[in-house]
C-alpha positions as CSV (number, residue, x, y, z in Angstrom):
1,M,-14.4,-11.3,-5.1
2,L,-15.1,-14.8,-5.9
3,L,-13.9,-16.7,-2.9
4,Q,-16.5,-14.2,-0.7
5,L,-19.6,-15.0,-3.2
6,I,-19.1,-19.0,-2.9
7,K,-18.5,-19.2,0.7
8,P,-21.4,-19.0,2.1
9,E,-22.5,-21.3,-0.4
10,F,-20.0,-23.8,-0.2
11,E,-20.5,-23.8,3.9
12,E,-24.5,-24.4,3.4
13,L,-24.0,-27.7,1.5
14,I,-21.0,-28.7,3.6
15,E,-23.2,-28.7,6.5
16,A,-26.6,-29.9,4.5
17,K,-23.6,-33.2,2.9
18,D,-24.9,-32.0,-0.5
19,W,-21.7,-33.5,-2.4
20,V,-23.3,-33.9,-5.9
21,A,-24.1,-29.8,-5.8
22,L,-20.8,-28.9,-4.3
23,K,-19.0,-30.9,-7.1
24,D,-20.8,-28.3,-9.4
25,V,-20.1,-25.7,-7.5
26,L,-16.2,-26.3,-7.1
27,S,-15.9,-27.2,-10.8
28,D,-15.2,-23.6,-11.7
29,V,-13.3,-22.6,-8.8
30,P,-9.4,-21.8,-9.4
31,A,-7.8,-24.3,-7.0
32,V,-6.1,-21.1,-5.1
33,D,-9.7,-20.6,-3.7
34,I,-10.7,-24.0,-3.4
35,A,-7.0,-23.9,-1.0
36,E,-8.5,-21.2,1.3
37,L,-11.5,-22.3,1.7
38,L,-10.0,-25.6,2.7
39,I,-8.0,-24.3,5.5
40,E,-10.5,-23.8,8.1
41,L,-12.3,-27.1,7.8
42,D,-11.6,-30.3,9.5
43,G,-9.2,-32.5,8.2
44,K,-11.8,-35.8,7.7
45,V,-14.3,-33.1,5.6
46,A,-11.4,-31.5,3.8
47,V,-10.7,-35.1,2.3
48,V,-13.9,-36.0,1.1
49,I,-14.0,-32.7,-0.5
50,F,-11.0,-33.7,-1.9
51,R,-12.8,-36.6,-3.6
52,L,-14.9,-34.5,-5.7
53,L,-12.2,-33.0,-7.4
54,K,-10.4,-33.8,-10.7
55,K,-7.0,-35.3,-9.7
56,P,-5.2,-32.4,-11.6
57,V,-7.2,-30.0,-9.3
58,A,-6.7,-32.1,-6.3
59,A,-2.9,-31.6,-6.9
60,D,-3.3,-27.8,-7.6
61,V,-5.3,-27.1,-4.6
62,F,-2.9,-29.5,-2.5
63,A,0.0,-27.5,-3.7
64,E,-1.6,-24.3,-2.6
65,L,-2.3,-25.1,1.2
66,P,-0.1,-24.3,3.6
67,S,2.3,-26.6,4.9
68,N,0.5,-27.6,8.2
69,K,-2.9,-28.5,7.0
70,G,-1.3,-30.4,4.4
71,V,0.3,-32.7,6.6
72,E,-2.9,-32.8,8.2
73,L,-4.7,-34.2,5.2
74,L,-1.9,-36.4,4.0
75,E,-2.2,-38.3,7.2
76,L,-5.3,-39.0,6.6
77,F,-5.0,-39.7,2.8
78,N,-5.1,-43.6,1.7
79,R,-2.7,-44.9,-0.4
80,Q,-4.4,-44.2,-3.6
81,Q,-5.3,-40.6,-2.6
82,L,-1.6,-40.2,-1.8
83,S,-0.7,-41.7,-5.3
84,D,-3.2,-39.5,-6.8
85,V,-1.7,-36.3,-5.1
86,M,1.7,-36.9,-5.8
87,V,1.8,-37.8,-9.1
88,N,-0.2,-35.0,-10.4
89,L,2.1,-32.7,-8.5
90,E,5.1,-31.1,-10.4
91,P,8.7,-32.2,-9.6
92,D,9.4,-29.0,-7.6
93,E,6.4,-29.3,-5.6
94,Q,7.0,-32.8,-4.7
95,V,10.2,-31.7,-3.7
96,A,9.0,-29.0,-1.3
97,L,6.6,-31.0,-0.2
98,L,9.1,-33.8,1.2
99,E,11.0,-31.5,2.9
100,E,8.1,-30.2,5.1
101,L,7.1,-33.8,6.0
102,P,7.9,-35.3,9.2
103,G,9.8,-38.9,8.7
104,H,7.4,-41.8,8.9
105,L,4.8,-39.6,6.5
106,T,7.6,-39.0,4.2
107,Q,8.2,-42.6,3.8
108,R,4.7,-43.2,3.4
109,V,4.3,-40.8,0.6
110,M,7.7,-42.3,-1.1
111,N,5.9,-45.7,-1.1
112,S,3.0,-44.7,-2.7
113,M,4.7,-43.2,-5.8
114,N,5.8,-45.3,-8.6
115,L,9.6,-46.2,-8.9
116,E,10.5,-43.7,-11.5
117,D,9.6,-40.7,-9.5
118,Q,11.0,-42.2,-6.4
119,K,14.4,-41.9,-8.1
120,Q,13.1,-38.8,-9.8
121,I,12.6,-37.0,-6.5
122,K,15.5,-38.7,-4.8
123,K,17.7,-37.2,-7.6
124,L,16.7,-33.6,-6.8
125,L,16.7,-34.1,-2.8
126,G,20.4,-35.1,-3.8
127,Y,21.3,-31.1,-4.3
128,P,21.6,-28.9,-1.2
129,E,19.2,-27.7,0.6
130,E,18.0,-24.4,-1.0
131,S,19.9,-24.7,-4.4
132,I,18.5,-24.1,-7.6
133,G,18.5,-28.0,-8.0
134,R,15.7,-28.4,-5.2
135,L,13.4,-25.5,-7.1
136,M,14.1,-26.8,-10.5
137,T,11.6,-29.2,-12.5
138,P,12.8,-31.9,-15.1
139,R,9.6,-31.8,-17.2
140,Y,11.2,-29.1,-19.9
141,V,11.3,-29.9,-24.3
142,R,14.2,-30.0,-25.8
143,V,15.6,-30.2,-29.0
144,K,18.7,-31.2,-31.4
145,T,20.8,-29.2,-33.5
146,D,20.5,-31.7,-36.4
147,W,16.8,-31.8,-36.2
148,T,14.5,-29.7,-38.5
149,I,11.8,-27.6,-37.3
150,E,9.3,-30.1,-38.7
151,R,10.7,-32.7,-36.6
152,S,11.2,-30.6,-34.0
153,M,7.8,-29.1,-33.7
154,R,6.7,-33.0,-33.6
155,H,8.3,-33.6,-30.8
156,I,7.2,-30.5,-29.1
157,R,3.4,-31.6,-29.7
158,K,4.5,-35.3,-28.4
159,Y,5.6,-34.2,-25.0
160,A,3.8,-30.5,-24.4
161,E,1.4,-32.2,-22.2
162,V,4.1,-33.0,-19.5
163,A,6.1,-30.0,-20.0
164,E,6.3,-26.9,-17.3
165,T,6.2,-24.5,-20.3
166,L,6.9,-24.3,-23.6
167,N,7.8,-20.8,-23.6
168,R,11.2,-21.9,-24.5
169,I,12.1,-25.0,-26.1
170,Y,16.2,-26.0,-25.2
171,V,18.8,-26.9,-27.5
172,V,21.3,-29.6,-26.4
173,D,24.1,-31.6,-28.2
174,D,24.1,-35.5,-27.9
175,K,25.6,-35.5,-25.0
176,E,22.9,-33.3,-23.4
177,Y,25.2,-30.2,-23.3
178,L,23.3,-27.2,-23.2
179,I,24.3,-25.3,-26.4
180,D,20.9,-22.6,-26.9
181,D,17.4,-21.8,-25.8
182,L,14.9,-20.9,-28.5
183,R,11.5,-19.1,-28.3
184,L,8.5,-21.2,-29.4
185,T,7.3,-18.5,-31.8
186,E,11.0,-18.7,-33.6
187,L,10.2,-22.1,-34.4
188,I,6.2,-21.9,-35.1
189,L,7.8,-19.0,-37.8
190,A,10.5,-20.9,-39.3
191,D,10.6,-22.5,-42.8
192,P,9.8,-26.4,-41.6
193,E,12.6,-27.5,-43.5
194,D,15.0,-25.8,-41.9
195,R,17.3,-26.9,-39.2
196,I,17.4,-26.0,-35.6
197,E,21.3,-25.2,-35.7
198,K,19.8,-21.9,-38.5
199,L,17.7,-20.5,-35.9
200,M,21.0,-20.4,-33.2
201,D,23.0,-17.6,-31.9
202,R,24.3,-19.7,-29.2
203,S,23.8,-16.9,-26.8
204,Y,21.3,-18.2,-23.3
205,E,21.4,-17.8,-19.8
206,A,21.5,-20.4,-17.4
207,L,21.4,-21.4,-13.9
208,S,23.5,-23.6,-11.8
209,A,22.1,-26.6,-10.3
210,F,24.5,-25.9,-6.9
211,E,23.6,-22.2,-6.5
212,D,21.4,-20.6,-4.0
213,Q,17.6,-20.1,-4.8
214,E,17.9,-16.6,-4.0
215,E,20.6,-16.5,-7.3
216,A,17.4,-17.8,-9.7
217,V,15.2,-14.5,-8.3
218,R,18.1,-12.4,-9.3
219,M,18.7,-13.7,-12.5
220,F,15.1,-13.3,-13.6
221,A,14.8,-10.1,-12.3
222,K,17.6,-9.1,-13.9
223,Y,16.6,-11.3,-17.5
224,D,12.6,-10.4,-17.2
225,R,12.1,-14.3,-18.4
226,V,9.3,-17.3,-17.8
227,A,11.8,-19.9,-17.3
228,L,15.5,-20.5,-17.1
229,P,17.4,-23.6,-18.0
230,V,19.4,-25.0,-14.9
231,V,22.9,-27.1,-15.8
232,D,25.0,-29.1,-13.4
233,S,28.7,-28.1,-13.2
234,D,29.6,-29.8,-16.4
235,G,27.0,-27.8,-17.9
236,I,24.5,-30.6,-19.2
237,L,20.8,-29.5,-19.1
238,V,19.2,-31.0,-15.7
239,G,15.8,-29.0,-15.4
240,I,14.4,-25.7,-15.9
241,V,13.4,-23.4,-12.8
242,T,10.3,-21.4,-13.9
243,V,8.8,-17.9,-12.6
244,D,5.9,-18.6,-10.6
245,D,8.2,-20.8,-8.3
246,V,10.5,-18.2,-8.5
247,I,8.0,-16.1,-7.1
248,D,7.6,-18.1,-4.3
249,V,11.0,-18.0,-3.2
250,A,11.2,-14.2,-3.6
251,E,8.2,-13.7,-1.7
252,E,9.9,-16.5,1.1
253,E,13.3,-14.7,1.1
254,T,11.7,-11.2,1.7
255,T,9.4,-12.5,4.4
256,E,12.3,-13.8,6.4
257,D,14.9,-10.9,6.1
258,M,11.9,-8.7,7.7
259,H,11.9,-11.0,10.1
260,K,15.1,-10.8,10.9
261,M,15.4,-7.2,10.8
262,A,12.7,-7.6,13.5
263,G,15.1,-9.0,15.5
264,M,13.7,-12.7,15.5
265,D,13.7,-16.1,13.6
266,A,11.9,-16.6,10.4
267,L,8.7,-18.2,10.9
268,D,8.2,-21.8,9.3
269,D,4.8,-20.6,8.0
270,Y,2.4,-18.1,7.6
271,Y,1.7,-16.4,11.1
272,S,-2.3,-17.1,11.0
273,Q,-0.9,-20.8,11.1
274,T,1.5,-20.3,13.4
275,S,0.9,-21.5,17.5
276,V,1.7,-18.9,20.2
277,T,3.8,-21.2,21.6
278,G,5.8,-21.4,17.6
279,M,5.7,-17.5,18.1
280,V,7.0,-17.4,21.6
281,K,10.3,-19.7,20.3
282,K,11.2,-17.4,17.3
283,R,11.1,-14.6,19.6
284,V,12.2,-15.2,22.7
285,R,15.8,-15.7,21.9
286,W,16.4,-12.4,20.1
287,L,14.6,-10.5,22.9
288,I,17.0,-12.2,25.9
289,L,20.1,-11.1,23.8
290,L,18.6,-8.0,23.1
291,F,18.2,-7.3,26.9
292,I,21.2,-8.9,27.6
293,G,22.5,-6.1,25.4
294,Q,20.7,-3.0,27.0
295,M,22.4,-3.9,30.2
296,L,25.4,-2.7,28.7
297,T,23.5,0.8,28.0
298,V,22.9,0.3,31.7
299,S,26.7,0.1,32.7
300,A,27.5,3.0,30.5
301,M,24.8,5.4,32.2
302,G,26.1,4.0,35.6
303,A,29.7,5.3,34.5
304,F,28.4,8.6,34.2
305,Q,26.1,8.8,37.2
306,S,27.4,11.6,39.3
307,I,27.2,13.8,35.9
308,I,23.2,12.6,35.5
309,A,22.8,13.5,39.1
310,S,23.8,17.0,39.2
311,A,22.8,17.8,35.7
312,V,19.2,16.9,35.5
313,L,18.6,19.0,32.2
314,L,20.9,17.0,30.4
315,S,19.6,13.6,31.9
316,L,16.3,14.6,30.5
317,F,17.6,14.6,26.9
318,I,18.8,10.9,27.0
319,P,16.2,9.2,25.4
320,M,16.6,12.4,22.5
321,I,20.3,11.4,22.0
322,I,20.4,7.6,21.4
323,S,17.1,7.1,19.6
324,S,18.3,9.8,17.1
325,G,21.6,7.6,16.4
326,G,19.2,4.1,16.2
327,N,17.2,5.2,13.8
328,S,19.7,6.5,11.9
329,G,21.5,3.5,12.1
330,S,17.7,1.5,11.4
331,Q,17.8,3.5,8.2
332,A,21.6,3.0,7.2
333,A,21.1,-0.7,7.5
334,T,18.0,-1.3,6.2
335,L,19.3,0.4,2.7
336,I,22.4,-1.3,2.8
337,I,21.3,-5.0,3.5
338,R,18.3,-3.9,0.6
339,A,21.3,-2.8,-1.8
340,L,22.9,-6.0,-1.2
341,A,20.1,-8.3,-1.5
342,T,19.6,-6.7,-5.1
343,D,22.9,-6.9,-6.2
344,D,22.5,-2.8,-6.0
345,I,26.1,-2.9,-4.4
346,K,28.7,-5.8,-3.7
347,P,30.3,-6.5,-0.7
348,T,33.8,-5.2,-2.6
349,D,31.8,-1.9,-2.3
350,W,32.2,-1.0,1.2
351,R,34.7,1.5,1.0
352,R,32.4,3.5,-1.3
353,I,29.5,3.4,0.8
354,F,31.6,4.2,4.0
355,T,32.5,7.5,2.3
356,R,28.8,7.8,1.3
357,E,27.8,7.5,4.9
358,L,30.1,9.0,6.3
359,L,28.9,12.0,4.2
360,S,25.2,11.3,4.8
361,G,26.0,11.3,8.8
362,I,27.7,14.7,8.5
363,M,24.7,16.3,6.5
364,L,22.1,14.8,8.7
365,G,23.8,15.3,11.9
366,G,25.0,18.8,11.3
367,L,20.9,19.3,10.4
368,I,19.6,17.6,13.6
369,G,22.3,19.2,15.8
370,I,21.3,22.5,14.7
371,L,17.6,21.7,15.5
372,G,18.3,20.3,18.3
373,F,20.4,23.3,19.9
374,F,17.8,25.8,19.3
375,M,14.9,23.2,20.6
376,T,17.2,22.5,23.7
377,F,17.8,25.9,24.3
378,S,14.0,27.5,24.0
379,W,12.8,24.4,25.6
380,G,15.3,25.0,29.0
381,Y,14.5,29.1,28.7
382,I,11.1,28.5,29.3
383,N,11.3,25.7,31.9
384,F,14.4,25.6,33.7
385,D,15.7,28.3,36.1
386,I,19.5,28.2,35.4
387,S,22.5,30.4,34.3
388,Q,22.8,31.3,30.3
389,L,25.9,30.3,30.0
390,E,25.0,26.8,31.3
391,L,22.1,26.4,29.0
392,I,24.0,27.5,26.0
393,L,27.0,25.4,26.7
394,T,24.1,22.4,27.6
395,S,22.3,22.8,24.2
396,F,25.6,23.0,22.3
397,S,26.4,19.8,23.9
398,I,23.2,18.0,22.9
399,G,23.9,19.7,19.2
400,I,27.4,18.7,19.1
401,S,26.3,14.9,20.4
402,L,23.4,14.7,18.1
403,V,26.2,15.2,15.2
404,G,28.5,12.6,17.0
405,V,25.8,10.0,17.4
406,I,24.2,10.5,14.0
407,I,27.3,9.4,12.4
408,F,28.3,6.8,14.6
409,G,25.0,5.0,13.8
410,N,24.9,5.8,9.9
411,L,28.7,4.3,9.9
412,S,27.8,1.1,12.0
413,G,24.4,0.5,10.2
414,A,26.1,0.8,7.0
415,M,29.0,-1.5,7.9
416,L,27.6,-4.1,10.0
417,P,26.1,-6.1,6.8
418,F,29.7,-5.6,5.0
419,I,31.0,-7.5,8.3
420,L,28.3,-10.3,8.6
421,T,28.5,-10.5,4.4
422,K,32.6,-11.0,5.3
423,L,31.8,-13.7,7.9
424,K,29.6,-15.7,5.5
425,L,26.3,-14.5,7.5
426,D,23.3,-13.3,6.5
427,P,23.0,-9.3,6.9
428,A,19.6,-9.3,7.6
429,V,20.7,-9.8,11.4
430,T,21.9,-6.7,11.2
431,S,18.5,-5.7,12.5
432,A,17.1,-2.4,13.8
433,P,17.3,-3.6,17.1
434,F,20.9,-4.6,17.2
435,V,22.0,-1.2,15.5
436,A,19.8,0.4,18.3
437,T,21.6,-1.2,21.2
438,L,24.9,-0.9,19.6
439,V,23.9,2.8,18.9
440,D,22.6,3.2,22.8
441,V,25.7,2.3,24.4
442,T,27.7,4.6,22.0
443,G,25.7,7.3,22.5
444,I,26.0,7.6,26.1
445,I,29.1,7.7,26.0
446,I,28.9,10.4,23.3
447,Y,26.9,12.5,25.2
448,F,28.4,12.3,28.2
449,S,31.9,12.5,27.3
450,I,31.4,15.8,25.3
451,S,29.2,17.3,28.1
452,M,31.8,16.9,30.4
453,L,34.5,18.4,28.3
454,L,32.1,21.6,27.5
455,L,30.5,22.0,31.1
456,K,33.4,21.2,33.3
457,G,33.5,23.9,35.7
458,V,30.1,25.3,35.2
459,T,27.9,22.5,36.2
460,F,30.2,20.3,37.9
């Protein structure tokens, strides 16, 4: 709402080049809204706007920009502007930015930073890609077990400004091993003369710096926390991850899974920020694979061409048969992929899931099969002049085929994600198009095999 109100005035002041008035207008506007206003501006004008913002605000605005706009601005920034933006970004935001930059610009940005910040960034970049280590920030507050509450509060006040959050205060020993985390309210309510050790229960949850970022999403959802500590392989506290970063990861992972399940590569940026050429590159490879896969369906139909030629009624129901199996398989795949992603089920649960999906396939197939039988009989009776025996047998063929195809679709859609997980592949690529292609081929074989068995001697 605020964005829509200020946008006309924003554009008018830019056109008039009234930078003083524009600075006053932007002083109370949230960083995320300023970023949205800058997206459509020419880079040179956006650089001027940055000069009007306070340094911390400018950094927050920059962090909200899509990567392509951020790269465009960095190309135009002078050394001082680069330094001002980078020094006010959180370490995890600096890492995320550097991961997106082309090589020449990465070096230029690194050179604008002081040596201490460079060292810190290089350390974070040393963790594996998409690991929690790349996501964490080393800006947190920790205390020692033998400190008094009074000393701890002095320490907290001293470092509060640079810490990303004070929701939790972390307790470490002399070697920086994490041994507990405390809520700030516990320290506020405690006797100033008490020691930290008195508040401890040595119970805490922590993330490993080397785990995948998706683990952070699961942990935050499970424990409903604002921040979680990150430890290295030895248990030493090396940083924290905050919920705002995890929300971003969850959004990225969900978007990536949705793209893969649609049968395409995940976009590197927002849809509106992706060029038509970039979009085509992400989609064409999968479309070619799916097209080649559909040739198997053509081959399967070719094997039954004599039946198709002699039984027109059977051929009319081919789309219904294969689409029913594809729809069932897509439903099952979506349910299982999501359940695996949320840890609702484990890869070792495949036998239990097989049984569940077999039963549900039988029930769904039975219901759709009965419906298919009566619909086929009614429609064929009205529209085709064939013998009653042939119509009944054809209706039975379609009804039984629907049962078989839906059962197969259910089982293939449910089991493929487990197979891909076993192969260390992303189960999200068990997309609806792939399941549908697989079930199309199998559906043709099931349909015409049953039809040949039931109608042999009657139709062909």
